[in-house]
Steps between C-alpha positions, in 0.01 A plus 500: 500500500771554761440645845786609723500538877716810479341844562267560207634683198332505161820382327489178699147415390514301179158454344591512133287194434179689579392691185240699696719614788604818318330672212821501295458661161572273203652808332783520753835590338862488631559760769780667302264584208509866395196660338409750235155644570282649225210709625193669360435729792233752614300440182217264413604136471780539754726198443835354608737274304812350662788324326833344600762758406756230411294254299228733369229252606174665601419364843178681589248741348167613642246781462378677809137432412547133577587582861262792561212342303438833320515486120782708351608611846750784518723655767811390683682166472555415868277192499653379172857532629403318820329221307793466260764471773285259700437271204868497402606467867739797466562801716519864409873490414427275200374799300785647298346696214160668457356624171155657502243707315195710570376686193309757705806649667862428590547273802847577639447877535176427684672262741801722569328646805412213729389752762240643265371149420467435874307827526264386223453169674424670829230713335372220279533707182642433153690170499489498879135404494624139464702316761854410401565829317791607720618147587846384392338218301351771274782752507765227475738694723686297759642677803806273488582584136545825311269396219431246232567571136187689394391574143177625346399392152253694286163341436506388137864395526401271790218357290741436213748323730223279641443338161826536301725342762290183530392465139618177336649701211851644474370823348170665420261792509335612824176701489385660826148644517308597812285772654778727617869468566776722639471878487716688251639746757605217732690331216650830381615601848670165549693553177592866561620442858670167413322345799689175571194346670268539201501328161255585222480498122663839505810336648564384142491863383191700426589516131573129464140402416189644342273701730147613423426785519837594354482843668420350840760707686350820362143393570579386852621847591156650433292210632286546809589149606747230396521244220508123541622194314221357285652242264864395466696271270836334576736255332726266690781249460581255776858436608640235728474704821324815388266649244523784251154652516436845357199718421428587137165679540291665769176690484411730788147610587415818692351509845186702437398538862678523837661176619342567838160409352348154510749241376745776402261636238545178308162523327616808307812344347533390139703179499320205338494333841348806671233539233404132530495540876274804466248277321535255790415778746207612286349153481590343835599793723846345537809617309660159554220282358643490149472121493123536534495740202691247294250228598203726424610606150429168317133523593466762224409226254218362717128562498226405745135428425243603760162414357467685172781739596856438387768682697850559370778749573531799267837549328677815614634662185721762664847372576652566840857455371632548149822589321856374558686508829838542331416792269477877553358580155172685532316248281654193665565581864322327787174663604215423734134590539412477867148628442404139428578417864406830667193615686310293753682167542299194408559362848296793636216501249157413637308335217145381553593136455726513806195517728281212609119497502498664843717787382816386682835544330665165430866589424584145404274528197734751338728244334337176607437335164620201304406277209384207709149369563505454876236332715272711718253359754145633485268537798343163418840331528540432131818604322489718187771639277624840611679739268740756635459783256731802494361830622519812285806616695665159440443529125666842505786361706555220249519755219763710682702193601503379142596844371796545737620143443508521119664844520768364733568209268522720189730758663737250664527263205598796279746616769673164549506426126678833438784419739530141380562636151735771631715268713469169316464322835335158483418452868239707687474561874205687650480671839287760678135478603380488138685168481216350706268540200518141376281570195751758378791271590354219294476719192855636546630144530318363196472786251828698493739227394715484813683173543428502873300703750568509873280649773565439869222393739523851650523765225330749733658691787556189712765414241687825569658336807634218281645754257667691784646176637631408151672839468665448840630163384610569144534879457530634146808471283416824317510724806834642608414488867414133466840395362644436844704185556257338745429136431155430360307173477411335169203669340172308492479280191135407537188643662476491876250270656177691578480316831719725714290561812508335841463123523256378766651261750327186616468658844330810356251289303420288804461812719258658252295183482499462879380860547194425288455134598135525618393605150720267296497137392864413431650196331875458494610349166876465495513302176533752220332293230200427723465866590521613136254233390255609767529865389461412131190290576351789696548735203367244251186449712419873475640621832689825544823442692771721647858398426769626739852377439855602585634855443268779390508672162633852451262702287122543472418161347467160665718250316414178677631556850216715638214411265133412489444222246193366321382303198528708180226289333222631724374838381281549810811522716577845354191651659534286814863595572450865415192531719560271793875447520654824375207737569569692183330604176354215301648615167856426616675217310723225638840377383616145423819331613585266213768233462756672275542193278130521403457877493529534122227241451252715692613860443616704200848591622676567173829324428578258786766300317776636725309520826156375604528681834376830357324647803642355825394806703147551361629800303347428157144474375438269205192375318368160598492277194146508366445125527603505867288790622193297587719257696643767734230771526598601856836636380391627160406867504209635298725581201659155503818618670678374810782634718696180552782367713716230344635252757809282456614204705845658535383834639211383716498120538227465765251727321579325173425163662166626633389628159621176340284299739200714412585441132494126560154529656344751260692499173563876548863601571418816693321630808326827583740703716418817692679666790440366850330798660132484593478824699429819296782753515763250610793368295599136448543306825852477638523304827326179604274701732409727207408187304284361779326834548431544129378140475258548790379832359391322182222340710527169320517630143859374513438141601856386567829661595812300416784652701828319528424142595152583633162471329259729683122537489266724693304345784130571513339595828426171679175556687502148647814580699348830606181333623655178626362150434301262714410133449143490371412183694612579852573874452851460636739771387732375229690826447491809714374819338787732414520859616543767233796721574624831369825469313660781698461845651273730302403866487144606429413828334155644434452762230185711484401668175232763462408757240590859581229667708293185530243465778357167392644221722423241231741671262787452744702189404740328738756245391719290727826351391773301664875483460665169593868478402533136609252359247659331196298713255618825657761726340738702715368823349193686625262214425154481651226238478146637492265335748166391353287628786481537878440130551815406312703749704363355823578146391858594417530657845382189687707253293775469762541121479302427821142494371341246269237587243242364741628732777490800266153411375363465853617850583277635225200276575499492878147493651353525844419166660126559489502636143355280226625500141216545254510413128603850395780497754623163370512639146697802621746275680553291188569810293738627766690170499532515123628856519756415768625198307518703177705772665735257669561329167562838337750593774667160453525535123659842543742348755393714794395197709596135502375184669 
């Protein structure tokens, strides 16, 4: 380090040898780098993807949910643009081209009037309800420049680009299936007006591919509402610097209700994705819980014995979907029967078995069942086997989930088979939200005779940003307006890495640990082998660990960088992780991460002679080989299936080493892998502080967090340090008692609830809660912690770091000098001390106080 005696200027201060002086991003790129941005904007799963316009290398991709901590978050992209430029160490002028999509409405016409957007922001209405709406980071309009190059890409075309451009095949078939895509009138208007800022399938000519219904233009003129993309098929051929990708088929589905209704009237649409999603809403009250439906369906083959009663789901004979998506013949065309999923949703049904013996509704009972024999403690302290039996509503839910799943598989397999025969293509690419159905994907891969199948880690709408970015880089050789002479980078020859998010710096990790230091026991293990061996031993011993490493994954699935890992041999971990770690339904299965070289030995993957790495992104479900099922029950679903991730040493060396070490210890070449998120409603963790918060919120069910070079455990409340210690012989103080201290400023709020017209004071209920943004387990949103009672609130108030437990206790037990303490008083004091200690420990464990 050099210090100069000249007047201080930053340029003269050379501290490059200190790695913690500046939080410099490891993703920093040369300052002359120019970017293409792909955006999925103002819709659910708002996402950004940024690539170098010269080399075509994707430098950064992130979904907004990872920053906001709201699953499938929508809205503007201001925070994403800021995060991207910060991580790449670039300024605003680096952005050169922007390609984007929002399938609900056009973006550029909306943003033409910046004054109106400012008006919306001022009133807090429409998009202006969220900060950043009228910021330049969202609008991407720089006062010093006229504009960037802006383009909008239609929804299914963006999906197709997301997979075709990075597939490892030179040509192939692309099938796009989701809930709803672009509106017909939007696409038609772009074609008729020759809008230079908008590219859709109609840019290839409306008559250049098959459309169902064939009289769509006529029908659209008499429709109350619009029509939307349902399923689309494309073929593509890669070139050196571009791609020839063209549509060959598209089915539209009518909007049957106003788009101003909930979720744009999505529940009334007839795409295969929308119908599956309607079942999701019916069962779980969430249109975007289709993964739960897929996990519920295999329970159809199960039965449960409760005494002399045997419970089993009843097969639903009526099909929800039938016919062919590609035909308009009356006897073959696609049809649906929504009556199977109409009426009172299952999520709202109040069956008798949802109530406890006191008549209280226990919502968790609705789908809280499994096939395990758990241990339950009786009043006498003995443990007995406890069965979690499905309720009547759960049995009905299983039947519907099974019905919609087998219908989806039958319809889509017929659909894809038809176009394989029509085109003769040997390679299949899948995109759109339906591409997240790994059971369907596994069947498509194994049963239709394709040489290869490719599915990105993000077939849903978070992949739209990648598709938009790819279009900005490579264009389309079949479109006249794309035949300009601009120089384009080489097209991607292999799939992009799924690890495209921010990379945590050493300084960020240390800062997150330091912020939660009073509650953490941290060991720094710089030697990689020692750290991996420690983690593998933890897993082998039965512990659940959190694994946080390097850049985050793009997409909804944890692929070994933001994962919770456990031993697949221990069946009891399924119930334990579901209940205590993930706080979710007990029927939910878990996925394995398996060493690719051993995958075929454990799973029925079909022909693996050309490639053992069949499912690198957890996209396919396969049957566990029958002889192996008893060895790995924690990742074997009730029907013997498993949604697996194959891991190679080339693609993910550190994760591969960890699994290999576990293999050496256990003889099993795979680990249980689930996403690192322990807080209901939140997505996978992103930053080191997210990881620490999620780890703490597991309350010890996750025993160890391995983050970077640090092995972290949770500290238990140390009462000895709170009370202080004295030498028993001469009563000299060995350690001073510590003073409990609030973590930071807090706001108290008391809520009083009473029935309408009540006059009974006992029926009035008051609840006090506290908001403390400085505590490590706090989220920046409107998060409150409910105080147990008045005593706990008072204790939190007096924990200012100046009073010991003894001081606090004396305040509650102070007596007059002449007052004597009788036996009853002594007992009361002992109970009071226990209550104070219990509440202080509870406040400590929830990170509101430290000592």
